[in-house]
C-alpha positions as CSV (number, residue, x, y, z in Angstrom):
1,M,207.3,85.7,93.7
2,A,206.1,88.5,96.0
3,I,206.3,92.1,95.0
4,R,206.4,94.6,97.9
5,S,205.8,98.3,97.6
6,A,206.3,101.5,99.6
7,E,205.6,105.1,98.8
8,A,206.8,108.5,99.8
9,E,205.6,112.1,99.2
10,W,207.7,115.2,99.7
11,K,206.3,118.7,99.8
12,G,208.4,121.8,99.7
13,N,212.1,122.5,99.3
14,L,214.8,120.4,100.8
15,R,215.4,122.2,104.1
16,E,211.9,123.5,105.0
17,G,209.9,120.8,103.3
18,A,208.5,117.7,104.8
19,G,207.2,114.3,103.7
20,R,205.6,111.0,104.6
21,M,206.6,107.5,103.9
22,R,204.2,104.6,103.9
23,L,204.7,100.8,103.6
24,G,202.4,99.2,101.0
25,S,201.0,96.9,103.7
26,G,200.0,99.8,105.8
27,A,202.0,98.5,108.7
28,F,204.0,101.7,109.0
29,E,203.5,105.3,108.0
30,G,205.7,108.1,109.2
31,A,206.8,111.6,108.7
32,Y,210.3,112.6,107.6
33,S,212.1,115.9,107.1
34,F,215.6,117.4,106.6
35,P,216.1,117.5,110.4
36,S,215.0,113.8,110.9
37,R,217.4,112.7,108.1
38,F,220.5,114.9,108.6
39,Q,220.2,116.1,112.2
40,D,218.4,114.8,115.3
41,G,214.9,115.9,114.4
42,Q,211.6,114.1,115.1
43,G,210.4,111.5,112.5
44,T,211.9,108.7,110.5
45,N,214.2,108.7,107.5
46,P,215.1,106.4,104.6
47,E,218.3,105.1,106.2
48,E,216.4,104.0,109.4
49,L,214.0,102.1,107.2
50,I,216.9,100.4,105.3
51,G,218.3,99.5,108.7
52,A,215.1,97.9,109.8
53,A,214.8,96.0,106.5
54,H,218.3,94.8,106.7
55,A,218.1,93.7,110.4
56,G,214.8,91.8,109.7
57,C,216.1,90.1,106.6
58,F,219.4,89.1,108.2
59,S,217.6,87.7,111.3
60,M,215.4,85.5,109.1
61,A,218.3,84.4,106.9
62,L,220.3,83.5,110.0
63,A,217.3,81.5,111.5
64,A,217.0,79.7,108.2
65,G,220.7,78.8,108.0
66,L,220.9,77.7,111.6
67,S,217.7,75.6,111.3
68,K,219.1,74.0,108.1
69,A,222.3,73.1,109.9
70,G,220.3,71.4,112.7
71,H,220.4,74.2,115.3
72,A,217.0,75.9,115.5
73,P,217.4,79.2,117.3
74,T,215.2,80.2,120.1
75,R,215.9,84.0,119.7
76,I,217.8,86.3,117.3
77,H,218.0,90.0,117.9
78,T,219.7,92.2,115.3
79,T,220.4,95.9,115.1
80,A,221.6,97.7,112.0
81,Q,223.6,101.0,112.2
82,V,223.3,102.8,108.8
83,H,226.0,105.4,108.4
84,L,225.0,108.4,106.2
85,E,228.0,110.6,105.5
86,K,228.7,113.7,103.5
87,V,230.9,112.9,100.5
88,G,231.8,115.8,98.3
89,E,228.7,117.8,97.4
90,G,226.3,114.9,98.3
91,F,225.7,112.2,100.8
92,E,226.1,108.4,100.7
93,I,225.5,105.4,102.9
94,S,229.1,104.5,103.6
95,R,228.7,101.6,105.9
96,I,226.1,99.3,107.6
97,E,227.0,97.6,110.8
98,L,224.9,94.6,111.8
99,E,225.0,93.4,115.4
100,T,223.2,90.2,116.3
101,E,222.8,88.3,119.4
102,A,221.3,84.8,119.3
103,E,220.3,82.0,121.6
104,V,220.9,78.7,119.8
105,P,221.0,75.5,121.7
106,G,223.7,73.0,120.9
107,I,225.9,75.1,118.6
108,D,229.5,76.1,119.1
109,D,230.8,79.6,118.3
110,A,232.7,78.6,115.2
111,A,229.6,77.1,113.6
112,F,227.5,80.1,114.7
113,Q,230.0,82.6,113.2
114,K,229.9,80.6,109.9
115,E,226.1,80.8,109.7
116,A,226.1,84.5,110.6
117,E,228.6,85.3,107.8
118,A,226.5,83.3,105.4
119,A,223.4,85.1,106.4
120,K,225.1,88.5,106.0
121,A,226.3,87.6,102.5
122,N,223.1,85.9,101.3
123,C,220.1,87.7,102.7
124,P,218.2,89.5,99.9
125,V,218.7,92.9,101.5
126,S,222.4,92.4,101.9
127,K,222.6,91.5,98.2
128,A,220.6,94.5,97.3
129,L,222.9,96.7,99.4
130,A,226.1,95.2,98.2
131,G,227.6,98.7,97.5
132,P,228.3,99.8,101.1
133,K,230.6,97.8,103.3
134,I,228.5,95.7,105.7
135,G,230.1,94.8,109.0
136,L,228.9,92.2,111.4
137,K,229.4,91.5,115.1
138,A,227.7,88.2,116.1
139,V,227.3,87.1,119.8
140,L,226.1,83.6,120.8
141,R,224.4,83.6,124.2
């Protein structure tokens, strides 16, 4: 099976330092810092990348489930809101909220919701992130 990689380098202390993250494929490279992670500063952060990975994985899992059920989607758009919160002396990802909107000819909402819940539970990124509560709002258009 495939093995994917990514890398990060941090220079300096936590508050004044800065780093860069890079996907092994080279498709993305970006700067990150204390302000980009814990405030509203420029750059990316690990939680944003987790959100992108989760939204992408979920969308593909939903497409697979819908297709297997005989309802090939024409479009699936998913966003992930990753909540980073201070807990005690540290921080944790406390919640991830997926919101997906799909165009799926010939399916009713009950069948769509069933497939969306199955995708949420079974996509590999959901399984890897089983610690935080993962919410889902699915809208069939």
